C-alpha positions in Angstrom: -39.4 -43.4 -14.9 -37.5 -42.3 -11.8 -34.5 -42.7 -13.6 -35.7 -40.0 -16.2 -37.0 -37.9 -13.2 -33.7 -37.8 -11.4 -31.2 -37.7 -14.3 -32.9 -37.2 -17.5 -31.5 -40.4 -18.8 -33.7 -43.5 -19.8 -32.7 -47.1 -19.7 -34.0 -49.0 -22.8 -32.7 -52.7 -22.5 -32.6 -54.2 -26.2 -31.5 -57.1 -28.2 -29.0 -55.5 -30.6 -28.9 -58.8 -32.9 -32.6 -57.9 -33.6 -32.6 -55.0 -36.0 -36.5 -54.4 -35.9 -36.1 -54.3 -31.7 -33.3 -52.0 -32.3 -35.3 -49.7 -34.7 -37.9 -49.8 -32.5 -35.4 -48.8 -29.5 -33.9 -45.6 -31.4 -37.5 -44.3 -32.7 -38.7 -44.4 -28.8 -35.5 -42.1 -28.1 -35.9 -39.8 -30.7 -39.4 -39.5 -29.4 -38.4 -38.8 -26.3 -34.7 -36.5 -26.4 -35.7 -35.6 -30.2 -31.9 -36.5 -31.5 -28.8 -38.5 -30.9 -25.6 -36.9 -30.2 -23.0 -39.6 -29.2 -23.1 -43.0 -30.0 -21.2 -45.6 -28.4 -21.1 -49.4 -29.8 -19.6 -51.0 -26.7 -21.9 -54.4 -26.3 -19.9 -57.1 -26.9 -19.1 -60.9 -25.8 -16.1 -62.7 -25.6 -15.4 -66.8 -25.8 -12.2 -68.8 -25.2 -12.1 -71.8 -27.4 -9.8 -73.9 -29.9 -10.5 -72.7 -33.4 -11.4 -76.6 -34.3 -13.9 -76.6 -31.2 -15.9 -73.5 -32.6 -19.6 -74.0 -33.6 -21.7 -72.2 -36.1 -23.7 -71.2 -33.3 -20.3 -70.1 -31.4 -19.3 -68.2 -34.3 -22.8 -66.8 -35.1 -23.3 -65.6 -31.4 -19.9 -63.5 -31.3 -20.6 -61.8 -34.7 -24.1 -60.9 -34.0 -23.4 -59.6 -30.7 -19.7 -57.6 -31.7 -20.4 -56.6 -35.1 -23.9 -57.2 -36.5 -25.5 -55.5 -33.6 -23.2 -52.2 -34.0 -24.5 -51.9 -37.5 -28.1 -52.2 -36.8 -27.8 -49.7 -34.1 -25.3 -47.4 -36.2 -27.7 -47.7 -39.3 -31.0 -46.6 -37.1 -28.8 -43.5 -35.6 -26.9 -41.9 -38.8 -30.2 -40.6 -40.8 -30.8 -38.0 -37.4 -27.0 -37.2 -36.8 -26.9 -36.8 -41.0 -29.9 -34.3 -40.6 -28.3 -32.6 -37.9 -24.7 -32.5 -39.3 -22.8 -33.4 -36.1 -22.4 -36.6 -34.5 -19.9 -38.4 -32.5 -19.5 -42.7 -33.0 -17.4 -44.5 -30.9 -16.8 -48.6 -31.5 -15.2 -50.4 -29.2 -12.9 -53.1 -30.7 -10.4 -54.4 -28.6 -6.2 -55.1 -28.5 -6.9 -58.6 -29.8 -8.5 -56.8 -33.2 -5.3 -55.5 -33.8 -2.9 -58.4 -33.0 -5.3 -61.3 -32.9 -5.6 -63.7 -29.9 -4.8 -67.6 -29.7 -8.1 -69.3 -28.8 -10.0 -66.3 -29.3 -10.2 -66.3 -33.2 -14.4 -65.6 -33.7 -13.9 -62.5 -31.3 -10.4 -61.4 -32.6 -12.3 -61.3 -36.2 -15.1 -59.6 -34.9 -13.1 -57.0 -33.0 -10.8 -56.4 -36.3 -14.1 -56.3 -38.1 -15.1 -53.0 -36.0 -11.9 -51.4 -36.8 -12.8 -51.9 -40.5 -16.1 -50.8 -40.0 -15.1 -47.6 -38.0 -12.5 -46.5 -40.7 -14.9 -47.2 -44.0 -17.7 -45.0 -42.1 -15.7 -42.3 -40.8 -14.8 -41.6 -44.6 -18.3 -41.5 -45.5 -19.7 -39.6 -43.0 -17.1 -37.0 -42.4 -18.2 -34.6 -44.9 -21.3 -34.8 -43.0 -19.8 -33.2 -39.6 -20.0 -36.8 -38.0 -16.9 -38.5 -36.6 -16.7 -42.0 -36.1 -13.5 -43.0 -34.1 -12.5 -46.9 -32.7 -10.9 -47.6 -29.1 -9.0 -50.8 -28.9 -9.0 -51.6 -25.1 -6.2 -54.0 -23.8 -7.3 -55.8 -20.7 -9.7 -54.0 -18.4 -10.3 -55.1 -15.0 -13.9 -55.7 -15.6 -16.7 -58.6 -15.4 -15.8 -59.5 -18.9 -12.2 -60.7 -17.1 -13.6 -62.1 -13.6 -13.3 -65.3 -14.3 -9.2 -65.2 -14.7 -7.2 -66.6 -11.8 -4.9 -64.3 -10.1 -1.6 -66.3 -11.5 -3.6 -65.4 -15.1 -3.7 -61.6 -14.5 -0.4 -61.8 -12.7 1.0 -63.2 -16.0 -0.6 -61.1 -18.2 0.5 -57.7 -16.3 3.8 -59.2 -17.0 3.3 -59.1 -20.8 2.1 -55.5 -20.1 4.6 -52.4 -20.2 2.8 -50.8 -17.7 2.6 -54.0 -15.4 -1.3 -53.7 -14.7 -4.8 -54.2 -16.0 -6.8 -51.1 -17.5 -9.2 -49.2 -14.9 -12.7 -49.1 -16.5 -12.3 -45.3 -15.7 -9.6 -44.5 -18.2 -11.5 -46.3 -20.7 -14.8 -43.7 -20.2 -12.0 -40.7 -19.6 -11.1 -42.0 -23.2 -15.1 -42.2 -24.8 -15.9 -39.1 -23.2 -12.9 -36.8 -24.9 -13.8 -38.7 -28.3 -17.6 -37.7 -27.6 -16.5 -34.0 -26.4 -15.9 -31.1 -28.9 -12.4 -31.3 -28.3 -12.0 -33.9 -30.9 -13.9 -32.6 -33.6 -10.8 -33.0 -36.0 -10.2 -36.7 -35.2 -11.9 -38.9 -37.1 -10.8 -42.8 -38.5 -8.7 -43.2 -35.7 -8.2 -46.6 -34.1 -6.8 -45.5 -30.3 -5.5 -47.9 -28.3 -5.6 -48.0 -24.3 -3.7 -51.0 -23.4 -1.0 -50.1 -21.2 1.6 -50.4 -24.1 1.0 -53.9 -25.0 0.3 -53.3 -28.7 3.4 -50.9 -29.2 
């Protein structure tokens, strides 16, 4: 593709809630690039509902995207990392995975699951030279929060010690550090990037 010619990158769209499609996509990447050095599990959806209004479908959609998808992708990628005796896995949770968020029980539960997944996997993969870490962003100024009114954003900022929303570039900088060799002795950690919200 033109993207591949210009950047050496390939974009592949895949439904991460489907394990067969995930395996197919990872195999294609391995054919093109031979190995995968860094995996960032950043796909996720949120939903704002009273607990009593959460349907089976709501629950399953959130968990399939936020934790089951991360499991499928990680399971497909890890064997190659073990063979190479190196790799970086960065899982994206949320501050609500630490504190819990009212009217976001299923989202909070799925993001808490990412934390447990990361800690357990880090212990299992450390002897193979693979680092697994988790970041827990606070309120970041992204499309996921685009539905918030200015008043809502202002109220949130008043609860954040840094008095502002996070910037996506700040999250990306943390990911770059965790993906680099500078972080090779850091594994199994949950790093909050939330302006001090969860202090």
